[in-house]
N, C-alpha and C positions, 0 to 999 in steps of 0.2 A: 492727409488724413491718417490717423494712427489705426493700425489693425488691432483687433482684440488679441490679447496675449493668450496663447494656448498653454494649458497645464502641461508640465513636463511628464514624460512617460514614467509610470511607476517602475521602481526597480523590481526585476524579476526575482532576484535572490534577496530575501529580507533576513539579514543575519540575526536580528533580534529574536527570530523564531528559534534559533539554535539554543537559546536558554531553556525554552520549554522542552526541547528534545533532550538536553542534558539533564534536566530535572526528572524526566520520565526514565532515563537510563539509570540515574542514581536511585530512583525508587525501585527499579528492577534489581539493581545490585543489592539494595537493602533487603528486599524480599528473599533473594537467593541466600545471602549471608545469614539471615535470621533463621533459616530452615523452618520457619513457621509455615506449615502447609496451607493454612487458611489464607494468609497474606500472599503467599506465592501463587496460590490458585486464583485469588482475586485479581492480581496483576495479570496473570495469564488470560483469564476469561475476559477481563475488561479490554485488554489490548487486542485479543482475538476477535471480540465482538466489534470493536471499532474498525479494525483492519478489514474484516470480512464485510461488515455492513457498508463501509465506504467503498470498498472494491465493487461490491454488487450494485450499489446505487450508481456509482460512476459508470460501470460497464453496461448495465442494462437500462438505466434511466437517462442519465446525463449524456452518455455517448450517442445514443440514437437521436436525441434531441439536437445535439450539436451538429450532427451531420445534415440536418434539415435547415440550419440557420444560414443566412447570408454571411459572407466572410467578415464584414465589419462587426457584426453582432458576435459571431464566433470568436473573433479576435478579442473583443472586449471581455467576453466570459472567460476565455482561457488565460488572458493576462491578469485576471483577478483570482482565478481558481488555482493556477499553478503555484504562486507564492505561498498559498495556504497549505498545499499538500507536499511541497518540496521536501520539508524535513519530517512532516507528519507520517507519511506512508512508510519510508524506510525505517523510521524509529519504531513504528507499530510492528512491522514485520520482524525486526530484530528482537524486540521484547517478547513477542508471541512465541517465536521459535526457541529462544533461549530459555524462557521460563517453562515452556513445555518440556524441553529436554530435562531440566532439573526436576520438574514434577515427576516425569517418568522414572528418573533415577531414584528419587526419594521414595517413591511408592513401589519400587521394585519391578516396574514394568520392563526394565532393561534386562532383567534376569529371567524373563518368561521363556518357556520352551515353545517350539513350533507346535501348532499353528497359531497360538495366541500371540506370539511375538510378531507375526505377520501384520497385525493391526498397528503395532508400534512402528515397524519398518515402513508401512504405508504412510503413516502420519509424518514420519521423518522425511521420507522421499518427497511427499507433497509440499511440506513446508520449505524444504530446500529448493525445490523447483520454483515455487511461488516467489521466494525471496530473491533467487537469482534472476528470474524473469522480471520481477518488479524493479529491482535496483540496477540490473544489467541491461534491460531493454526498455521497459515502460518509462522509467524516470528519464533516461537520456533522450529518448524519442520525444517525450513531452517537452523537455527543455529545447531540443532542436526546433520543434514546431513553434514554440513561443519566441525563440530568438528570431526565427524567420518572420513571424507575425509582427515583431517589433520594427522590422525594416520599413522604410517609407513605401517601398514597392515590393511587397512579399511575392515570392514565386508560388503561385496558386497550384501549378502542376506538381511541384515538389511537395507542397503541403498535402495535397490530395493523396499522393502516393504514400506518404508517411502515415496519414490518417487511416487509410485502408488497412495497412499492416498493423497499425496500432489497435484498431478496433477488433481485429481478429485475435491479437494477443490478449486484449482485455477480456474478450469472451472466453478464451482459454483459461485465463486467470480466474474468472468468475466460476467456471466449471470446476476448477480445482478447489475453489473455496467451498462450493457445495459438497464436493467429495470429502473435504476435511470435516465439515459439519457432521456428515454421516459417521465418520470415524470417531469423532469426539462424542457423539451420542452413544456409540458403542462403549467407549471408555467409561462414561458416566453410569451406564446401566450394568457394567461389568463385562469383562472379556471372558 
């Protein structure tokens, strides 16, 4: 008797998403090169909204839900979610920070005196920390968890330990996102 064929595991890294990331980075480059403040601001705000919104949604909605799910369900969700965010989140963080830098430069914020420059320094520090944490810790940890989940017999203890630290880091990332929203509101209303 023949057994039912099982579908092959989907690939974790889906290279065709790299084209979308490249298109977004080219749009950022065009916005910076054009020196058109409206276009640059649009790219900055859109990427910042997406980055912040996805981070907050993942950290405060999806994360707590995932912790309550059984491993097979959690595995299925993560193996579908990670390929979608693998290129998206680093691209959004790079675009947001880079366009923010150029906006600050073009609008003269980099030449402000203290204490007004403190708002600029705080924004730069937060974006730098969030980008380093996102690309240096959250992304690699997410990948390690997914690679472990792809194994026929995943190490539950190892996954649980990684997930605990991951959720703490995600909560910290979300807190920094809220802080950057407060700083950006200050920029919009005038320093």
